[in-house]
KOLRO-468630 format. One record per residue: residue in three letters; x negated, y, z of N, C-alpha, C in turn. Coordinates in pm, whole numbers, plus 50000, padded with zeros to 5 digits. Each point is the difference from the previous one (the first is absolute). Layout:
N
+-----+-------+-------+-------+-------+-------+-------+-------+-------+-------+
!  aa !    nu !    nv !    nw !   cau !   cav !   caw !    cu !    cv !    cw !
+-----+-------+-------+-------+-------+-------+-------+-------+-------+-------+
! ala !     X !     Y !     Z !     X !     Y !     Z !     X !     Y !     Z !
...
+-----+-------+-------+-------+-------+-------+-------+-------+-------+-------+
//
This chain:
75
+-----+-------+-------+-------+-------+-------+-------+-------+-------+-------+
!  aa !    nu !    nv !    nw !   cau !   cav !   caw !    cu !    cv !    cw !
+-----+-------+-------+-------+-------+-------+-------+-------+-------+-------+
! unk ! 49917 ! 49869 ! 49995 ! 50081 ! 50104 ! 50018 ! 49921 ! 50154 ! 49987 !
! unk ! 49909 ! 50007 ! 49913 ! 49890 ! 50090 ! 49973 ! 50073 ! 50152 ! 49950 !
! unk ! 50108 ! 50018 ! 50001 ! 50082 ! 50100 ! 49897 ! 50046 ! 50094 ! 50120 !
! unk ! 49954 ! 50116 ! 49992 ! 50050 ! 50103 ! 50084 ! 50134 ! 50062 ! 49964 !
! unk ! 50089 ! 50034 ! 50051 ! 50140 ! 50080 ! 49981 ! 49956 ! 50118 ! 49995 !
! unk ! 49903 ! 50072 ! 50037 ! 49961 ! 50139 ! 49981 ! 49946 ! 50014 ! 49877 !
! unk ! 49935 ! 49926 ! 49918 ! 49944 ! 50021 ! 49885 ! 50128 ! 49997 ! 49892 !
! unk ! 50107 ! 49938 ! 50027 ! 50091 ! 49975 ! 49906 ! 50098 ! 50135 ! 50024 !
! unk ! 50006 ! 50064 ! 50129 ! 50064 ! 50108 ! 50022 ! 49944 ! 50113 ! 49943 !
! unk ! 49860 ! 50021 ! 49979 ! 49944 ! 50084 ! 49966 ! 49995 ! 49998 ! 49831 !
! unk ! 49999 ! 49926 ! 49947 ! 50031 ! 49959 ! 49849 ! 50131 ! 50064 ! 49980 !
! unk ! 50085 ! 49952 ! 50071 ! 50162 ! 50026 ! 49968 ! 49985 ! 50157 ! 49996 !
! unk ! 49960 ! 50058 ! 50114 ! 49995 ! 50158 ! 50026 ! 49941 ! 50068 ! 49900 !
! unk ! 49882 ! 49925 ! 49925 ! 49922 ! 50076 ! 49915 ! 50108 ! 50000 ! 49857 !
! unk ! 50043 ! 49885 ! 49967 ! 50099 ! 49998 ! 49915 ! 50133 ! 50100 ! 49990 !
! unk ! 50027 ! 49996 ! 50114 ! 50115 ! 50103 ! 50007 ! 49958 ! 50143 ! 49991 !
! unk ! 49884 ! 50044 ! 50086 ! 49961 ! 50107 ! 49992 ! 49951 ! 50068 ! 49817 !
! unk ! 49963 ! 49893 ! 49942 ! 49966 ! 50014 ! 49876 ! 50116 ! 50061 ! 49929 !
! unk ! 50099 ! 49980 ! 50036 ! 50111 ! 50022 ! 49915 ! 50054 ! 50183 ! 50023 !
! unk ! 49911 ! 50027 ! 50085 ! 50045 ! 50156 ! 50026 ! 49885 ! 50058 ! 49897 !
! unk ! 49910 ! 49956 ! 49912 ! 49933 ! 50036 ! 49888 ! 50064 ! 49973 ! 49870 !
! unk ! 50053 ! 50140 ! 49956 ! 50080 ! 50007 ! 49871 ! 49925 ! 50042 ! 49894 !
! unk ! 49889 ! 49962 ! 49953 ! 49939 ! 50063 ! 49866 ! 50056 ! 49920 ! 49891 !
! unk ! 49980 ! 50061 ! 49895 ! 50064 ! 49933 ! 49872 ! 49976 ! 49869 ! 49944 !
! unk ! 49847 ! 50003 ! 50027 ! 49965 ! 49848 ! 49979 ! 50046 ! 49897 ! 50066 !
! unk ! 50006 ! 50015 ! 50125 ! 50042 ! 49910 ! 50108 ! 50156 ! 49964 ! 49979 !
! unk ! 50072 ! 50111 ! 49966 ! 50138 ! 49988 ! 49978 ! 50035 ! 49923 ! 49888 !
! unk ! 49910 ! 50007 ! 49883 ! 50025 ! 49946 ! 49892 ! 49956 ! 49815 ! 50036 !
! unk ! 49917 ! 49977 ! 50070 ! 49996 ! 49855 ! 50048 ! 50120 ! 49964 ! 50079 !
! unk ! 50048 ! 50077 ! 50076 ! 50100 ! 49967 ! 50091 ! 50125 ! 49989 ! 49932 !
! unk ! 50039 ! 50056 ! 49851 ! 50119 ! 49959 ! 49901 ! 49984 ! 49894 ! 49965 !
! unk ! 49879 ! 49914 ! 49973 ! 50017 ! 49881 ! 49989 ! 50040 ! 49892 ! 50087 !
! unk ! 50065 ! 49880 ! 49948 ! 50034 ! 49909 ! 50115 ! 49920 ! 49955 ! 50099 !
! unk ! 49883 ! 49980 ! 49964 ! 49890 ! 49925 ! 50086 ! 49943 ! 50117 ! 50082 !
! unk ! 49967 ! 50124 ! 49929 ! 49945 ! 50110 ! 50093 ! 50130 ! 50053 ! 50128 !
! unk ! 50125 ! 49988 ! 49950 ! 50131 ! 50022 ! 50114 ! 49977 ! 49909 ! 50096 !
! unk ! 49983 ! 49864 ! 49977 ! 49962 ! 49861 ! 50102 ! 49872 ! 50021 ! 50082 !
! unk ! 49902 ! 50044 ! 49937 ! 49886 ! 50026 ! 50082 ! 49991 ! 50147 ! 50079 !
! unk ! 50010 ! 50093 ! 49931 ! 50017 ! 50136 ! 50026 ! 50107 ! 50049 ! 50102 !
! unk ! 50122 ! 49952 ! 49948 ! 50132 ! 50065 ! 50056 ! 50031 ! 50125 ! 49936 !
! unk ! 50103 ! 50065 ! 50025 ! 50013 ! 50101 ! 49926 ! 50017 ! 50123 ! 50082 !
! unk ! 50014 ! 50007 ! 50138 ! 50037 ! 50114 ! 50060 ! 49958 ! 49943 ! 50153 !
! unk ! 49959 ! 50121 ! 50075 ! 49971 ! 49973 ! 50119 ! 50128 ! 49983 ! 50114 !
! unk ! 50034 ! 49912 ! 50084 ! 50096 ! 49981 ! 50098 ! 49953 ! 49962 ! 50124 !
! unk ! 50010 ! 50082 ! 50108 ! 49953 ! 49975 ! 50128 ! 50026 ! 49866 ! 50075 !
! unk ! 50165 ! 49972 ! 49952 ! 50040 ! 49888 ! 50046 ! 49925 ! 49848 ! 49954 !
! unk ! 49959 ! 50011 ! 49888 ! 49915 ! 49905 ! 49941 ! 49887 ! 49971 ! 50111 !
! unk ! 49933 ! 50093 ! 50051 ! 49893 ! 49973 ! 50105 ! 50074 ! 49923 ! 50119 !
! unk ! 50114 ! 50016 ! 50037 ! 50085 ! 49906 ! 50115 ! 50022 ! 49863 ! 49941 !
! unk ! 50021 ! 50029 ! 49866 ! 50024 ! 49815 ! 49942 ! 49883 ! 49977 ! 50016 !
! unk ! 49883 ! 50021 ! 49943 ! 49868 ! 49927 ! 49973 ! 49967 ! 49954 ! 50144 !
! unk ! 50022 ! 50103 ! 50096 ! 49953 ! 49953 ! 50156 ! 50092 ! 49866 ! 50014 !
! unk ! 50135 ! 50006 ! 49991 ! 50053 ! 49917 ! 50063 ! 49981 ! 49841 ! 49896 !
! unk ! 49986 ! 50025 ! 49879 ! 49927 ! 49888 ! 49932 ! 49878 ! 49945 ! 50045 !
! unk ! 49910 ! 50082 ! 49998 ! 49882 ! 49930 ! 50045 ! 50011 ! 49920 ! 50152 !
! unk ! 50087 ! 50098 ! 50101 ! 50017 ! 49922 ! 50139 ! 50037 ! 49888 ! 49964 !
! unk ! 50106 ! 49979 ! 49918 ! 50041 ! 49902 ! 49983 ! 49925 ! 49859 ! 49956 !
! unk ! 49907 ! 50023 ! 49911 ! 49921 ! 49913 ! 49919 ! 49897 ! 49959 ! 50113 !
! unk ! 49957 ! 50104 ! 50072 ! 49910 ! 49973 ! 50112 ! 50054 ! 49893 ! 50081 !
! unk ! 50131 ! 50044 ! 50062 ! 50053 ! 49932 ! 50118 ! 50021 ! 49817 ! 49922 !
! unk ! 50045 ! 50007 ! 49883 ! 50035 ! 49850 ! 49941 ! 49839 ! 49945 ! 49995 !
! unk ! 49905 ! 50092 ! 49965 ! 49891 ! 49933 ! 49972 ! 49914 ! 49944 ! 50155 !
! unk ! 50039 ! 50063 ! 50084 ! 49952 ! 49952 ! 50126 ! 50099 ! 49882 ! 50051 !
! unk ! 50140 ! 50016 ! 49985 ! 50068 ! 49907 ! 50054 ! 49942 ! 49863 ! 49900 !
! unk ! 50003 ! 49985 ! 49871 ! 49937 ! 49913 ! 49928 ! 49880 ! 49951 ! 50067 !
! unk ! 49911 ! 50055 ! 50038 ! 49866 ! 49962 ! 50021 ! 50000 ! 49929 ! 50153 !
! unk ! 50103 ! 50045 ! 50073 ! 50010 ! 49941 ! 50136 ! 50048 ! 49853 ! 50003 !
! unk ! 50130 ! 49995 ! 49878 ! 50030 ! 49871 ! 49982 ! 49918 ! 49903 ! 49936 !
! unk ! 49927 ! 50082 ! 49915 ! 49911 ! 49884 ! 49963 ! 49887 ! 49956 ! 50077 !
! unk ! 49954 ! 50081 ! 50093 ! 49919 ! 49965 ! 50098 ! 50035 ! 49903 ! 50108 !
! unk ! 50168 ! 50024 ! 50026 ! 50045 ! 49894 ! 50059 ! 50008 ! 49876 ! 49967 !
! unk ! 50027 ! 49993 ! 49865 ! 50016 ! 49881 ! 49916 ! 49855 ! 49901 ! 49987 !
! unk ! 49875 ! 50082 ! 50028 ! 49879 ! 49946 ! 49973 ! 49983 ! 49921 ! 50157 !
! unk ! 50061 ! 50050 ! 50084 ! 49963 ! 49984 ! 50153 ! 50060 ! 49837 ! 50010 !
! unk ! 50108 ! 49976 ! 49942 ! 50088 ! 49883 ! 50024 ! 49898 ! 49870 ! 49940 !
+-----+-------+-------+-------+-------+-------+-------+-------+-------+-------+
//
């Protein structure tokens, strides 16, 4: 379990804050399907809450699975 949820949170924060940058060239990329999926279209503060909830849920499930996996090996 070498993955830190803080790294994922920083990555999400970077992506969300990058949506505040609205230069013409990056908006042209955002106008494509793949660009919109990767970069998003606009900044929404509520997305930061959603990211935090998703990261927390994934981290909790990973911890739970590692505990269950550790218990099954002891039997």
